[in-house]
C-alpha positions in Angstrom: 91.4 142.8 96.5 88.0 141.2 95.8 87.4 138.2 93.6 86.4 140.4 90.7 89.8 142.1 90.9 91.5 138.7 91.1 89.7 137.8 87.9 91.2 140.8 86.1 94.6 139.8 87.3 94.6 136.0 86.7 91.1 135.6 85.4 89.5 132.3 86.1 90.3 128.8 85.4 93.5 127.9 83.6 96.9 128.8 82.6 98.7 126.9 79.8 102.4 127.0 80.1 104.8 127.3 77.2 102.8 129.8 75.1 104.7 132.6 73.4 102.4 135.2 74.9 102.8 137.5 77.9 102.0 135.8 81.2 98.7 137.5 81.8 97.5 136.8 78.3 98.0 133.1 78.9 95.1 133.1 81.4 91.7 132.2 79.9 88.4 132.9 81.6 86.3 129.7 80.9 84.4 129.1 84.1 83.8 125.6 85.4 84.7 122.8 83.0 81.8 121.2 81.0 80.5 117.9 82.3 82.1 114.7 81.0 79.8 112.3 79.3 79.4 108.5 79.2 80.2 107.6 82.8 78.5 106.7 86.1 79.7 106.0 89.6 79.1 102.7 91.4 79.4 102.6 95.2 82.0 100.0 96.4 81.5 100.8 100.0 80.3 103.7 102.2 81.6 102.3 105.5 85.0 104.0 105.9 85.6 106.5 108.8 87.0 109.7 107.2 89.4 108.0 104.8 92.5 109.7 103.3 94.5 107.3 101.0 94.0 104.0 99.2 96.4 101.4 97.7 95.9 98.0 96.2 97.5 94.8 97.4 99.0 92.3 94.8 95.9 90.1 95.2 93.5 92.9 94.2 92.3 93.8 97.7 92.6 97.4 98.9 94.1 99.1 102.0 92.5 102.4 103.0 93.8 104.8 105.7 91.5 106.5 108.1 92.6 110.0 109.2 92.1 109.2 112.9 94.7 106.4 112.8 92.8 103.4 111.5 93.5 101.1 108.6 90.9 99.1 106.6 90.9 96.2 104.2 88.3 96.5 101.4 87.4 93.3 99.4 84.1 92.5 97.7 82.5 95.6 99.0 83.1 94.6 102.6 85.3 96.5 105.0 87.5 94.9 107.7 89.6 96.7 110.3 93.3 96.0 110.1 95.2 96.0 113.4 98.5 97.9 113.5 101.2 97.5 116.1 103.7 100.2 116.9 102.3 103.3 115.1 104.2 106.4 116.3 102.4 109.3 118.1 99.7 110.5 115.7 98.7 114.2 115.6 95.1 114.5 114.4 94.5 118.3 114.9 93.4 120.2 111.8 94.7 118.6 108.6 96.9 116.2 110.5 96.3 112.4 110.9 97.1 109.2 109.2 97.4 110.2 105.6 98.7 108.4 102.5 99.5 104.8 101.8 101.5 102.8 99.2 102.5 99.2 98.8 106.0 98.5 97.6 105.6 97.6 93.9 108.2 94.8 94.0 106.4 92.8 96.7 104.1 90.1 95.3 103.8 87.5 98.0 101.8 87.0 101.2 103.9 89.6 103.2 104.2 93.1 101.6 105.8 96.3 102.7 103.3 99.0 103.4 104.3 102.7 103.5 102.2 105.3 105.2 102.6 109.0 105.9 101.3 110.7 109.0 101.4 113.8 111.1 103.5 113.1 114.1 104.0 115.0 117.3 101.9 117.6 119.1 100.1 120.8 118.1 103.2 122.7 119.3 105.8 120.6 117.5 104.9 118.3 114.6 106.1 117.2 111.3 105.2 114.7 108.4 106.9 111.3 108.8 107.1 108.2 106.7 106.6 104.8 108.3 106.8 101.3 107.0 105.3 98.0 108.2 104.6 94.5 106.9 101.1 93.4 106.1 100.7 89.7 106.5 97.2 89.4 105.2 95.5 90.2 108.5 97.5 92.8 110.4 100.4 95.3 109.9 103.3 94.6 112.2 106.9 95.7 112.6 106.1 99.4 112.0 109.2 101.6 112.0 109.8 105.3 111.2 111.8 105.6 108.0 111.9 109.4 107.7 111.1 112.6 109.6 110.7 115.9 107.9 112.6 118.8 109.5 112.2 121.4 110.9 109.2 120.8 113.1 106.3 123.2 112.9 103.3 124.3 115.0 99.6 123.9 114.3 97.6 121.6 112.0 98.1 122.9 108.5 99.9 121.8 105.4 101.4 118.3 105.8 101.3 117.6 102.1 101.9 113.8 102.4 101.2 112.1 99.1 103.7 109.3 98.2 104.4 107.6 94.8 107.0 105.0 93.7 109.2 105.6 90.7 110.3 102.9 88.3 113.7 102.6 89.9 112.1 101.7 93.3 112.7 105.2 94.9 109.8 106.9 96.6 108.5 110.5 96.1 107.0 112.1 99.1 105.4 115.6 99.3 105.9 117.8 102.3 103.7 121.0 102.9 105.2 124.4 103.7 104.0 124.4 107.3 101.0 126.8 107.2 99.6 130.2 106.4 100.6 133.6 107.8 101.1 134.5 110.6 102.4 130.9 111.1 106.2 131.0 111.5 108.9 128.3 111.5 112.0 129.6 113.1 112.8 133.2 112.1 110.6 133.2 108.9 107.0 132.8 107.8 106.2 129.1 107.4 105.5 129.6 103.7 109.0 130.9 103.1 110.4 127.5 104.0 109.4 126.4 100.5 112.4 128.4 99.2 114.8 127.2 101.9 116.8 124.3 100.7 117.9 123.7 104.3 114.3 122.7 105.1 112.2 119.7 103.9 109.1 121.8 104.2 107.5 122.9 100.9 109.2 120.3 98.8 109.0 116.9 97.1 111.5 114.4 98.5 113.0 111.4 96.7 113.9 108.6 99.1 115.1 105.1 98.9 112.8 102.3 100.0 114.6 102.5 103.4 113.9 106.2 103.8 117.3 107.6 103.0 118.2 110.2 100.3 117.9 108.4 97.0 121.2 108.2 95.0 121.4 110.8 92.3 119.2 113.4 93.8 119.8 116.7 91.9 120.4 119.0 94.8 122.5 116.7 96.9 125.8 118.4 96.0 124.6 122.0 96.5 125.9 123.7 99.6 123.3 124.1 102.3 120.7 121.9 100.5 119.2 118.8 102.2 120.0 115.7 100.1 116.5 114.3 100.2 115.0 117.3 98.2 114.0 116.5 94.7 112.0 119.7 93.9 111.0 122.7 95.9 108.9 125.9 95.9 105.7 123.9 96.7 102.9 125.0 99.0 100.9 121.9 99.8 100.8 119.0 97.4 98.0 116.5 98.0 98.0 114.8 94.6 101.1 113.0 93.2 101.3 110.4 90.4 104.1 108.9 88.4 103.6 107.8 84.7 104.9 104.3 84.9 105.5 104.1 81.2 107.1 107.4 80.5 108.5 108.4 83.9 106.7 111.7 84.0 105.7 113.0 87.4 102.6 115.2 87.9 101.4 116.9 91.1 98.3 118.9 92.2 98.9 121.6 94.7 96.8 123.8 96.9 97.4 127.5 96.3 96.1 130.2 98.7 92.9 132.0 97.7 92.9 131.0 94.0 96.0 129.7 92.3 95.6 125.9 92.8 98.0 124.3 90.4 98.7 121.2 88.3 102.5 120.9 87.7 104.8 118.6 85.7 107.5 117.9 88.2 111.2 117.6 87.3 114.1 117.0 89.7 116.0 120.0 90.8 113.4 122.5 89.7 111.9 125.4 91.7 108.1 125.7 91.4 108.0 129.2 92.8 105.9 129.3 96.0 105.6 131.9 97.5 107.5 134.0 95.0 105.5 132.8 92.0 101.8 132.1 92.4 98.4 133.1 91.0 96.7 133.3 94.4 95.9 135.9 97.0 96.8 136.1 100.7 93.9 134.7 102.8 93.8 137.6 105.3 94.8 140.6 103.2 93.4 139.5 99.7 96.7 140.9 98.3 98.4 138.9 95.5 101.1 136.6 96.8 104.2 137.0 94.6 104.0 137.3 90.8 102.3 135.1 88.2 105.6 134.1 86.6 109.2 134.6 87.6 112.3 133.8 85.5 114.0 130.6 86.6 110.9 129.1 88.1 108.6 126.6 86.5 105.1 127.8 85.4 102.2 125.4 86.2 100.4 123.5 83.5 97.2 124.7 85.0 96.4 127.4 87.6 92.8 127.4 88.8 90.9 130.3 90.3 88.6 130.1 92.2 90.2 127.2 94.0 88.7 123.8 93.6 91.1 122.5 96.4 92.8 119.6 94.6 93.6 116.4 96.3 94.3 112.9 94.8 95.6 112.6 91.3 95.6 109.8 88.7 97.0 109.3 85.2 94.6 107.1 83.3 96.0 104.3 81.2 93.1 101.8 81.4 90.9 100.3 78.7 87.4 101.0 80.2 87.5 104.5 78.8 89.8 104.4 75.7 89.0 108.1 74.9 90.4 109.1 78.3 93.7 107.3 78.0 96.6 109.6 78.8 94.5 112.1 80.7 95.1 113.3 84.3 92.2 113.0 86.8 92.3 115.5 89.7 90.0 115.1 92.6 88.8 118.3 94.3 87.6 118.9 97.9 85.8 122.3 97.6 84.5 121.8 94.0 83.3 118.2 94.9 84.3 116.9 91.5 87.0 115.1 89.5 88.5 117.0 86.6 89.8 115.3 83.5 92.8 117.1 82.0 93.7 116.3 78.4 97.0 117.0 76.8 98.2 117.3 73.2 101.3 115.5 71.9 103.5 118.4 73.1 102.2 118.0 76.7 100.1 121.2 76.7 96.6 121.2 78.3 94.0 121.3 75.5 90.8 120.4 77.4 89.1 120.0 80.8 86.0 118.1 81.8 84.2 117.7 85.1 82.9 114.5 86.7 80.5 115.9 89.3 80.7 113.7 92.4 78.7 115.9 94.8 81.0 115.1 97.8 84.4 116.3 98.7 86.9 114.1 96.9 90.0 113.1 98.9 91.7 110.7 96.5 91.6 109.4 92.9 93.4 106.3 91.8 93.4 103.9 88.9 92.7 100.3 90.0 94.3 97.2 88.7 91.0 96.5 86.8 91.5 99.7 84.7 88.8 101.7 86.3 89.1 104.9 88.2 88.3 104.9 91.9 87.2 107.9 93.9 87.5 108.3 97.7 85.3 110.8 99.3 86.1 113.0 102.3 83.3 112.6 104.9 82.7 111.0 108.2 81.5 107.9 106.4 83.7 107.9 103.4 82.8 106.2 100.2 84.7 104.4 97.5 83.2 105.0 94.1 84.1 103.1 90.9 83.8 105.1 87.7 82.4 102.8 84.9 81.1 103.5 81.4 77.4 104.5 81.3 75.9 102.5 78.5 72.3 103.6 79.1 
């Protein structure tokens, strides 16, 4: 099936869930979003080696991970390497490496708990793990492994790996499905792990701050289900954000050829992959699954062609009052950030594009109320999005 045939099946750009129309009629061909107005990007730094995730310390400085296993402190536009002691074996093949980072929101003093995700193992046997260390202002020490996703997989694809804290102090962590066909995990295609509740792969986990299954997880009492799983049926989530005020959780997810998604995540729900999707198989160009399946959650948005979404932010700042309440999704292939606006009922009503011109790996709102964009390149940049008053 060629792209023109895909356009006739799920046409291009977005699906709005909840409409009282047949599934295919929900898809609207709009092309790329229009350009957002009234903003410009300031460069904070361009001296970060292939960065992946960023998080703010209580004092306003920033920690940024480097995919090859480095950690950096950014303050006043200057970058300083942060020594780390005891990092487990890092697997940097393909999409693997040192990935996301978060600071425990309850820690306000000189010593703060730092959480990082990483690909661990070898190309023949690897998995996503969660580690924790203490940053004392100069270095990270006491690193320990809190959680290891199971089962192990081969290759360098689909680690997922975004993390976000919830209001109750529990931690959400995304795990990719393990890879594209013909990649297998055990006796099944790796992608089918996303429907296997006995596997962490292809799910969002909810963990305690110590890396255990958080109390009250919705699938903990189901026979054969791993207690850490919070939602499942995911392919490869690389954007994850929690609405601190309202408790809503949003995720951006890589589909296959077409079918990248924005989802509203709720505990215990099945998000469909690979039974429900708007994308095509990479090798055969045949549709994967169906666009909508009873009992599975439809996405808020499904993009085709794929922009390759990564970091995700929910804007609550004052620098751009007109953007408050919007999601901002960074994109690797599209080299942009997309503003997604909702109505009072939570349906998508508008999209706009902030053209960055570089692959975007992460998007976060800083403590100053501005959006920050992290680019994916050998010398990664941090850009601050500010109002353009010219």
